[in-house]
N, C-alpha and C positions, 0 to 999 in steps of 0.2 A: 242531696237536697232537692235539686231540680235536674232537668235534662241538660242544663248548661253547667252543672257542677255547682261549686260553692258560690259562684257569682250570679246572684239572682237577677241582676240587671240584664243578663244575656239570655235569660229564660224567655219563652214565648209569653205573649200577653195572656193567653188562655191559662198557661201554667201559673203566672203571677196572680191572676184572679182566683185560681183554685187555692193557692196558698192563703190569700186573704179570706176566702169563704171558710176555709177550715181553721182559721185563726192561728195558723202557723206563723203568720206575720201580721202585724198591725199596719194600717195605712201609713202611720208615722214611720215605722221601721222601713217599709218599702220605699217611702219617699226619701228617707235618709240615705239609703243605699244609692238611689239615683242622684241625689245631691252630691254624694262623694264621687260618683263616676263623672259627673259634670265638672266638678271642681278639679278633678285630676286630668281630664282630657280636653275640656273646652279651650284652655289656653293654647293648646296646639292646633285644635281643629277650627276654632272660631266659628262655631255653627249657630250660636244663639244671637238673636237680636234683642231679646229682653228676657232676663232671668234674675230672680230675686229669691235666694234660698229661704229667707225668713218668711216671705209671702207663702212659699210652698209649704213650709213647716206649719204655719198657722192654718192653712186650708186642710192639711192632713189631719191636724188635731180636731178640726171641726167635723171632718168626715168620720173619724173614729168615735167622736162623741155622739154621733147620730145613732150608734148602736147597730140597728139592722141596716142591711145594704139598701141604698137608695135606688139602685138600678143595676143593669147587667155589667156596667163598667165601674162599679163602686170601688174607688180607691186606686184605679189604674193610672199610673203616671203617663201622661201624654203631652205632646207638643203640637203646635199649630204654626203653619207657615205665616210669616208676617205680612201677608196680603189678605188674610182672612180675619175679619173684624173679631177681636176678642176683648171684651170689656175690661178696662183697667190695664191693658197691655199695649205697648207701642205697636202700631201698625203703620209703618213708614214706607213700605214697598221698596226698601233699599235706596231711598232717594233723599238727598239733602233738601229737596223741595218740600219734603214731608217730615223733616227732622222734628222729633219730639211729639208727633201726632200720637195720641192715645185714644183708643176706641172707647166710645161711651156706651155702645150697645154691642151685643154679640151677633155675629152672623147666625142665621137659622141653624146651620150645622153645629156651631159651637154651643148654642142654646141646648141642642139635643145631646151634645157631649156632656154638658153639665147636668142635665136632667137624668142622664144615665149614671151619674155618679163619678165621672172621670175626674182625676186630679190634674189640672193643667199646670205643667211645669214652666212653660214660657213660650215665646214665639221665636221662630227660626229665620235665619238669614236667607236672602234671595237676591238675585241680580236686580239692578235698578229697573223698576217698572216691568220686571219679569221677562224681558225680551232677550234672553241669552241662555245658552246651554252650559254656561260656566257661572258660578256664584261668586261675584265680587262687586263691590261698590265703594263709593267715597265715604259713605256713612259708617259702615261697620267693617269694611275691609274684605279680605279674601277668605272664603271658607275652604278648608282642605279635606282631602279624602282620607278616611281612616286607614285605608289600605296602603297609601303612599302619599305623604304630605306634599310631594312635588306635583301631585295630580289633583284635578278638580273632582268633587263629588257630583258634578253635573249641575243643571239648572232647568227650570228656575226653582225647583223645590230642592236645591242642593243642601241647604242647611238642614232641612227635614230628613233627608236621606242619611246625612252624616250622623245626626244624633241617634237615629234608630239603629243604624249599622253598628255604632260604637257602644250601644247599650246605655246611652244617656237618656233614652226615652223608650217606653215599651211599644209605642205606636204613635201615629200622628196623621195630620191632614196636610196634603199638598194640593196643588191645582195644576191643570194640564190643558193647554191649548195647542201644543205642538210637540208633546212628549215630556212635559215637565214633571210628571210623577214617574214616568216609565224610564226615561234615560237616567235620572239619578238613581233609581232602584237598580238598574243594570250596572251602573258604575260603582255602586257600593255593596252589591251582593245581597239586596233585600228584595221584598215582594211589594207590589203595588197594583192598584186598579185605577184606570181611567174609566169611570162608569159612563153609561149613556147620559148625555147632558140632561140635568134635571132630576135624575133618580135620587141623587143626593143634592138637596137644594143648594143653589148657588147664590141666593140673596145674602149680601154682606161681604161678598168678595170684592176686592179693589184691585184693578178697575172692575166695574160691573160686567157681568157676562151678558152683554146685550148686542143687538145687531148680529153680525156674522159670528161673534164670539159666543152667542147662545147655541150655535151649532158646534163650534170648535172646542169650547171650553167646558171644563167640569172640575169640581172639587173631588179629590180622590184620596182614599185611605192608603197609608204606607205602614208596613210592619215587617217583622222578620219571617213570618210564615203566612201562607195563604189562608190558613185557618183564622189567623188574627185579622187579616184584611177582610175576610168574609164576616167575621164578628162585627167589625166596624161598619161594614156595608149594611148588614141586617139592622143594626142599632140606629143608624143615622139616615137611612133611606126612607122614602115615603113622601107623598105629595105635599108640597107647600102650596096651599090654596091661594096665596097671594102672589105666587110666582107664575107668570104666564107660560113658562117653558117647563114647569114641573109637572110630569104626567101622573095621572091616577093609576099607577101600575102596582099591583100587589106583589109582595114577595112570593117566590116560588121555591118549593123544596123539590129537588130533582133526585130521583133514584139513580143508582149506578147504571141500571138498564136504560133509563131515559138518556143519560149522558152518552152511553155507548152507541145510541142510535144516531148520533151526529157524526157523519163522516168528516174527517179532518184533512184539509189540504195543506201541504207544507211547501215552503220554498226557502232557499238559502240566500238569494239575492234577487234583484229585479233586472239583472243583465245590463244595467246601466252603470251602476256603481259597485265596485268589488267589496267583499268583506274578508276579514282575516280567516286563515284556515281554522283557527280555534273557534271562530264564530260559526262557521259551517258545521264543525264537529258538534257544537252545542245543540244546534237545530236537529242534526241527525240523531244525537243521543236522546233528545226529548221525543222525537218521532218514534224511535225504537221503544222507549219506555211506554208510550201510549199504545203502540201495537201489542206489546206484551201484556198490557192491561185490557186488551180485547177490543180496541178501536180499529176501525178501518182508516188507515193513514196512507195517503198517496200524494204524489207530486201534483200540485195545482197552484197557479198564481193568477189572480184576476188580471185582465189586460188593460184595466183602467187606472192602474196605480199612478203612472206618471201624470195623467190628466188630473187626477185627484190632487197630486202634489202641486201642480201648477196653480190650481184654484186655491189650495191652502196658502200658497205664497202670496197671491193677490189679497186674500183676506187678512192673514196674520201679519205679513210684512208690510204691504202697502197700506191697507186699511188701518193696521195698528199704528203706523207712523202718523196717519191722518188724524186718528183719535187723539193722540198725544200732543199734536201740534199746538192747540190753544193753551195747554198747561205749561209748555216749555218755551213758548215764544218769548224772546228777549232774555232767557235764562240759561242759554246753552253753556256758559262758562261754569255753571254749577253741576253739570251733568257728568256722570261717571264715564270713563273711557269706553267701558263695555256697552253702555247705552248709545254713546256717540257712534260706536262701530255699527250697531243695529241701524241707526239713522242713515249712516253712509250706505249700507246695503239697500235700505228702502229707497233712498234718493238716487240710486243708480238707475232706476226706471222712472219714467215720467209719471206724475200723479194720475190716478185713475179718473177718467171723466165720468159723469153721471150715466151716460149710455153704456160705458164699459162696465161699470159696477152693476148696473141692472142686468146686462147680458151675463155677467159672471154669476150672479145670484141665481138666475134661471138655469144656467148651465149646470150649476152645482146640484140642483134638484134632479135634473135629468141624469146626471152622471151617477149620483147616489142610487137612483132607481136601476140604472144599468148594472152597477156593481152588485147590488143586492140580488138582481136576477141571475147574475153569473155565479153567485154563492149558493144558489138553491141546492146544488148537489154537494157542496162543501161549505156548510154553514159555519164551520169553525176553521180558522186559519192559524198556522204555526209558522213563525218567521223570526228573523233577528230583531233586536231592538235598535242596533246601530252597527256600523261597519266594523267597529273595534271596541275594546274596553276603554276605561277612563283615560283621558288624554292629559298631558302636562299643562299646567296653567299657561295660558296665552298661546298655545299651539292652534294653528288655523288651517294647516294643510298637512297631509300625510301621504305616504306612498304605500300602496297595497297592491300586491301582485303586479308590480312594475308600473302602476298607474297612479297619478296624483289625484287625491280625493280632497275636495274642499269642504269647508266648515259645515254649511247647512246641508250639503249633499250627504254627509256622513251619517246624519240622523234622520234621513228621509223616511225610514221605516216606521217611525211613529206618526209622522205628519199625515200619511195616507188616511189613518183611522180617525184623526180629528176631523178631516173633511167629510168622512163617512158618518160621523157621529156614532161610531160603534164602540162598544165596551172592549177594553183590551187590558189583560193582566200580564204582569211580568214576574218571572220566577228565575232565581239564580240556578244555573245548570253547570256551566263549564268554567275554565280558568285559562288565562293567557300564559305564555312562557314565563312572565314575571310573577305569576301567581295572582293576577288581578281577576276579579269575578266577571263572568259573562252570563247575561240573562237571555231568556227567550221570551217571545211575546205570544200570548194566546188570545185570539180575537174572535168575537162572536157578532152576530147581527144585532142591530140596535134593539134595546130593551131586553135582550137575552143575557144580561149580566151574570145571572146565576149559572148559565152554561159555561161562560168563560171562567168563572171562579171554580166551578166543580171540576172542570178538566185541568185547570191550573193546579188544583190541590193534588191531583194524581201525579203531576210532574214534580211538584214540590216534595211529595213523599219519596220520590225516587232520587232526588238530588238535595236541594234545600240549602238553607243558610248555614254558613260557617263564620265564626267571628274573626275579624281582623286581629292581628297579633296585639295591636295597641290597646284593644278593648279588654284584654285579660290582665289582671294585676300581676 
């Protein structure tokens, strides 16, 4: 029936759309298959923040009644992270402080989803206020990884990665200011893209992508194949003229020859924090696949990475805590342990003064320019997503190659590219001794998202998604 066999919910989004276009399935039938998958798996995975089967059925009937396809995603069952405003759905950002909040309007990107004909199944769980690499909160509880229920699917788009990996959704939207679509994709064996900020409009994300987060943050697509991620990127990108950080950059179609003209620099670690042997092997395997595809791939690592990470820390951790302080003042007893943990990390350093913040902002521009100059000869980078695969719930230190690795250090590989405002795609490549997926990261220069996607597609063709055992009936 499909490349995923009889279980249509594990087929790619492109394949599902083809089945709909050829009238081999109705929208209602495809929706029913996803509803069944959700009802079977979500009690164990706890990935949804808002799901109503009858609402989905009613919308599917409406789309079927429309007759002709409304757009390129007509009838495709998708999900949205519960920090992205979706009219009629709860958008609580995982916090008791927002319990029961229902969006009245769509974020720009959700409006574009609906205009393209997508069928929104529901919104997905996230850590409180998005400030963690593990998805748990006091409002909806802990989301579990479909590869191992004792492990996290990551954060902050952990609910989104879990539903896509388990075939409960064909594709969806997450957001990323420090690896939040890339780490979950890596942990659950799917694909994702953190685009250049603004290429997919960010208006309607909660909290808003403003100040330093207009550089760090982006809404990004998540799916089981890069082809599906690219489809969402093409459909949803484009300038939002009311958004001051949304650029008027047109979509580009790159030939294989144009892609191959980009030399690729790869590295397995930053020589500061170790990675597992299987993580090294995944990067090496991806490098070999790209060499075999005709690319020049050679060792290269920018020497600015640690400086970028230090600035990311100031903006994401310290400024992030400063942004939230007015909202949480006097309400700390209602906060989730995982958010209190973030506050403890932030408060371990003194608050940033105005001169320190101004200096950091100027330094970031200078450092980004220095990094981009260093990437002239290697405009694409290939590297790990994290030091290891998905960790167990609550773990915060690990021993790798005889060295202790701490929580935020273990995922530094994504943070560099938030500070750089660069597009970065993730593709599943390897696996750990326990059988957990291991992804790699393909990074391009800002506004060259199509390059990252095009090269990632070649890696995906060589390796790619495999379903977790729980996903198959």
